[in-house]
N, C-alpha and C positions, 0 to 999 in steps of 0.2 A: 521745275516746279511751281513755282510762287511765281519768273516772271513770267510766265506763259498768261495769268490771269490777266497781266497788265499789256500785253503785248500790244494790243490796239488804242491804248492812251498815250498820246502826248502834252499833253497841260494835264496835271495830277493834283488833287486835294486829296491831302488825308487828314482825317476825321479825328479832332485829339482830345474829344470830349465825348465822358457816357454821356446818355438821352440829347443828344442833340437834336432838333426838332430840323424836320426836313418839310422846310413850307409850299405852299403852291403859289406864294407869292412877297417881298420881297418886302417883307414889313410882320413884326411881330404879330400882331392881327389876323392875317392869313391863316388859313384852313392849314393841317397839319396832316399833310402825306405819309407820314413813317419818323420812327424813333431811330438813329443813326447811334454804332458805339462808335467810339476809339478805335483807330484802325480802316475805316468804312474807307473803300477808296471809289471818289468820282469824278468823273469828267469834267473838265467846268468847258462851258459852253459860251460865258460872258459876266460882262461883271452889272450892278446896280444899287447904288447905294452903299448901302453896309454887307449886301449880302453876294454870293455867288451863284448866278445862274446854272446847276448841274444835271449831270445825268447818273442816276445811280446804276448802273449795271448787274449789279446783283438782284436786289428790288423790281428792277427795268421800271423804273419813275423815277419821272424830270421835277423838278422844283430850285428853291433854294434854299442856301446854307448862309448862315451871318460868317463873315470873313473871318472873323475874330476865334470860329469855335475849328481850323482846320487849319495843316499847311498848306502851301502851296509849290508843285516842282516839277520841272519841264522832262524829267527821265531820259537828258541826254548826256556825252560820255562826261563831259565841265559840272554836271550835278550829282557826278559817282562821286567824290571823296566827299562834299558836306553831306551827302546820306549816310556815308559809314560812319562818319563821327558822329552824328544822329545817333547811329544804329549800336556802336561800341559803348553809348553812352546807357542806350534804353536796355541791355540784355542784361543787364546788373542790377533791376530795379523791380521789386516785384507787386504786381498788380500794372503792368505797365507790358505786358507781355502781346496780348492782339497789337498794338499798337508799334513796338517791335517787329514783330514780323510784317508787320505794312511796308514798314520802313526795308528791312531785306528784300522784303519780292518788287521794290520801285531799286533798290541799287544794284538786284540784279538785270534786271529791264535796263537801267542807263549805265553801269559797269563796260567797257569793252571786253572782248573775249578773253584778248591776250594777257589782263589783269589780273583778273578771274582764277581767285584761289581758295581755300578751306574756309574762310572767315565768317565769312556769308553764310557757309550751311552750318558751322557749329553756332551760330550765335538763332537760328531758325530753332535748330536741337535744342539746346540751352532750355530757351523761353518756351519753346512746345510743351517741353518736358516739365518743368515749371508749373505752365497752365493745368498740364495735368493733373497733378499735385493738388493745383488749389480745388482743383474739380472734384477729387475725392477725396480733400479735408472735411469733418463732418461740419467745421466751426471753424471760420475766417472771418478776416474785415470783410472779403466783397458780398456781397447780397446777392446769392444766385442764383438769381436773374440776370446779374450782370456776371458769374460767369460761363453764364446759359450761352449770352447774347457772346462774347468774345468770345465762346467753342466755336459757333457756327458764324464768323465773320471768319477766325484763321483756317477754315474751313475752305473758305471761297478762296484763301491762297494754295490750296490743295493738303494742306497741316491736316492731316488724321490722327483724331482722338479716338483711339477704340475703346471697345470693355470689354474688358476681357472677364470672366465670369470664376467669380470665387462663392461656390455654396449659396448658388441662388438670388445673388446681385453681382453690379457689374464696378469693376472697379473699371476706373478710366483712366487709361496708359497712352505714350506717344506711340505710333506706332514704327518711330524710329526711321523714318527715310534718307533723314538730312544725317544721322548721323553716318548711316552707313554708306552715305558717300563722301563725309570727311575721311572714315576707313578706308574709303579706296580712293581718295587722290594723293598722286603720289607730292604731292608739294604742301601738305598739313603736315602741322611740326605733332613733338610725342604728344604734350598738351591736352594736345584739341585731337588726338586719335587718344587720349587715357580717358577724357571725356565723354569723347564719342562710348567707350567701348561704357565706362562704366551704366552711363544711356540708357547702352540697349540691351541690357546684362539684369538687369532690375529683378531680385527675386517675386517683389509682389506682382510684378505683370506676365507671371507664369501662369496660362491657363489649367486650373487644379485637374481641372478633366480630361487632360491630354493623357492619353493610356501607355503605360509602359514604351510600348515601339514607338507613340513618339518625342513621349520623355527624353529619351536615351540620344537623339540624335541633334534634338537642342540646345541639351545638356552640353554636348560636345560643343557646337557650336559655338555656343556661351564663350568657353573653356577658351575656344580659339581666338574668340573676338579680345577675352581680357589679355590673352598673351602675345596681342598685336606689339605692342609695346614692352621692350624688353631689352637686355645686355646694357650697352653704357646707354641708349635713349631712357631706360627706363634708372638707371642711379642719376639720370642730371634732371628731373622729375624733382620740384617740395619734395619735402615727409611726409606733407599732408597727404598730395595726392596717389603717394606710395603707399601708405597705409591705406588710402581705400581702392586702390587693387587688391594690394596683397586682401583684405577682407573678405572682397567679393571675388578674391580668386578660390578663398577658403569656404566658403559658403555650395559656387557652384561645383568644387572636386570634394564635399564633404557629399551634394547630391547626388553625382555621378557615382561616390562608390556605393553606396544604393543602389543605386539602377543597376552597378555591372552585378552587387551582390546578389541581386534581387532575378537577375540574369541567368548565373550560375558561371558566372565570369571572376572566381576567386583573387587571381593575379590582378586581372584590371581593378577590384576591388580593392586590394592591399594597394596600389600602387597610387590609385587614386586618394584613398585616405592617407596615406604617406605625404601625398602633397598639401592634401587639404591641412592638416597637422602643423604642415612646414611652411606652410603661407600664414597662418595665425600666429605662427610664431613668429615669424620677420615681422609681424608689426610694431613697429615702435610706440610702444600705452605712453611715453613722459610727453608726447605731441601729437597726443589724440584732446581735441575741440571736444566741446558736451555732447554736439549730434554725433560725433566719430567714436566717442566710448558708449554709446547708444548701437551706433552699429557694429562697434565688436563684441560688445555682451551681445547679438543676436548669433554672428559667425560663432563665437564662441559654443551656443547651445546647438546650431546647427552641428557644425564638426563631433561637439561631442554628442549629441545623435547619431551620427553615424562610426564613431572613432574606431567600436569591432571590428572596424576591416580590416581596419593594419594589425589582427591578432590572426596566427594561424588555424585556420577550424583545429581542435586534439584529434587524434586518433585515438582507437577505440580503448580506449583507459583500462591498464591491467590489475590498477589498485580495485580490493574487493569498495560495496560502499552505494550510495544515491548516484546512477546517472539517466543522463536525459537521450532517447533515441530521437534522430528525427528522419522522420518516413515523409511520402506522398500522400494526401490525402486521398479522397474517392473522387472527391471535384476539381476539375481543370483549375489550377494554383493553387493550391491549398497546400498545406504542411499541416503534421500533427509533429505533436511531440507525446516520448512515452515517458514516462516514467519509469524504472526500472532499479531493483537491490540487485544486486550481484551478491551479493554476504551469503547466497543458499545457491546449490545447485540443481534445477536450474534458473535459472535471472527469473524474477520475480514483478511480473506487470503490477504498477500503483497504484497512477493515475492515468489520465490520456485527455489532451485537448487539441484542438484544432483550432488552424487560424489562415488568412490568407494577406498576414504579414511576412515579413523577414525574421527568420529566427534566427540568433545570434551564437550560435548553439558553442563556441568558445568562450562564452559568458559563464557558463551553466558553474555555481557556486553551491554545492553541500555544506552545513552546516557537522561537525566534531560528533553529536550523535547522533547521525540519521536522519533527521523529525523532520529536516528542510532541505529546499534548495529554493537557488535562486537563477530566474531565467530574465533575457534580456532579448524582447521582441521590439520590431520594428514597424509597425502598419504604414506608418504613412512619412513620405519625407520632410526630417526637423519634428520626428515624432516617437518616440519612444518608450513603451512602457516596462512594468517590471513587472514578471509570472511570480508568483512566490506558489508554490508546491510545499504544503505544513501539514503534519499530522497533528491529530488529536486524538485521542486513544487507539482505533483501531483503522478509526476512517483516514484518508487524505484527503483533502482541498485545495485545490486552486485558484487565487484569488489573480484578477490581476488591477496594479498599483497604475495609476496614471498622472502624470509629469503634474496636472494640474488637477482639481476637482468639477471646479464649473466653471467653464467655460462663458463670456459672451458671444467670441464667434469666432470655433470651433476653426472653419478653413484659415484663418490668420494666425494660428495661436501657434508656438514652437515649446518646445520641451525635452527634456528628458529626467528620466528616475532609474539610479542605479544605486547599485548595491555596491557596499563601500563597510561588509564584514558583517562578525558574527561576535558579538557579548558571552565567550565562553560560562556554560553555568546558568545562564538565563534566556528565556524563552524571547529575545529581545533580537533585533535585522537593525543595521546601521543605515542609513540610505542617505544619497546625493542630490536634491533635485535643482534645474535651472530653466527656468519657464519664462515663456514672451507671450501675455495674454491683453489682447487691446492696446497695444504698443508698450505695455509696461514689464520692465523683466523684475524678475526675481531669484535669489540665490539662496537656496537652505540646505542647512545638513538636518540630519532626524533620524531619531531610536525611536523604533516600530516594534511593539507588542506582536508577538506573532498569533497569540492568544483570540487579539480581539482586532486584528491591524489596526489599530487607534493609534496616532502617531503621539506620544510620550512623552520628549522634548524633542524643540525646533532650534535651533539657533542660523546668526548668520555667517559662523564659521566655524570649522568643526574644533576650532582651540576653545570653547565657549563650552563643548559638552564634556564632559569625564571619561562616557562610556568612548571617547573614539579613539581612547588610547588603545584600543582594539582593535583599531582601522586594520583594513587587509593592505597588508604591503606591497602586493602586485596591486591593489586598484591606485594608492596613491600614485604611486610609478607611473601609471598610463592614464590615468584621470584630465581633464580638462578644466573638470571643475575644482581645483587649487592648481590657480595662479596668479 
């Protein structure tokens, strides 16, 4: 990949400073042909005064550049070790990704084939992924023009930063070619394969426009990549790396649980849901960094949204009262929910609502007075809503409670809201919510009035609300909101 772009060069000058002028002559007053950026590779053709005479293959321009603004190398086997030493330094330097990738390309050209291992590809993948994150950030230390120039420069070395559509805008992501090489090379270490797996399976780089037929094999592949490091190799990794793999696995298996359930494969959905819960539970919270705590919260939301996959679909109930019937709708892919009352024969239909989301029938919970029922419905991966059927006089109403009411970027939001119990003798329902909107996570426990569907009280912990003494025992046993 990167070595091909430098294959014709022997004497190479790598630009080390942004906005380096390429001039028509060896003096500061000479006309400027182009502006060079760190990482640009130039063929050296001569030396005059304080300038090098060079040829820029990418721009197809000749000119002069100050010798103090570039680094020279001959791309011979003897230069491989010095290039690798600089590459090792640059790979962990934020803002120097384009320069580091240029050194990696030079190293790949200089190193003998028998000495080539996974290290340069690991470095390229790490820097390319970090550069894509810089490009995706709304605000950063680098000016947008600088980031754009760096993206264009690394593209010259075969490093592709692609745009993944996320609800009308593009999310820059590295296409992962170097990471795939790390996974495929037998010489790669467990730590290198772990970094590659994390780089290849980012949730925010999954195209939100994929159909279910396309998404399921992608999630299966992501799960397979994350399991590339397992057993004794996984146990030998640093605790922080193990945590990151577990949390990524938890999110991927939660997505698989949703996809399998949507595809009417309950056994596979149950197995995937159990794996997601196990991976989340396996994370060592005492060893989480500040950034990893955010990742943990996100993984918990993804798992919480699909946690009903591990609960068996109930058989037709023999007890009398409010029940739901889940039937196919008139349109392809549509599901309809009928609320029925079995206290009288024949059973009477009270309300009906249809959806293209996934109805978790096992979640249906009616109150003791048969005047309300709560049902979990998941329209999207990582987003679960609460349907509330409630009676006012003789009229039945159906309302949808989303995890969050206002979303600045709906396509990047995660969340779930779930039934946590009924308050006896009162038209009150207990709810638990977890959301991540615009990068901020929030967890709350609410007391909801059924007559107005307004939150009466809210707190960050159920212990702070007296009404939560009526919390449902099954909810407390199954939920990930209390952890």
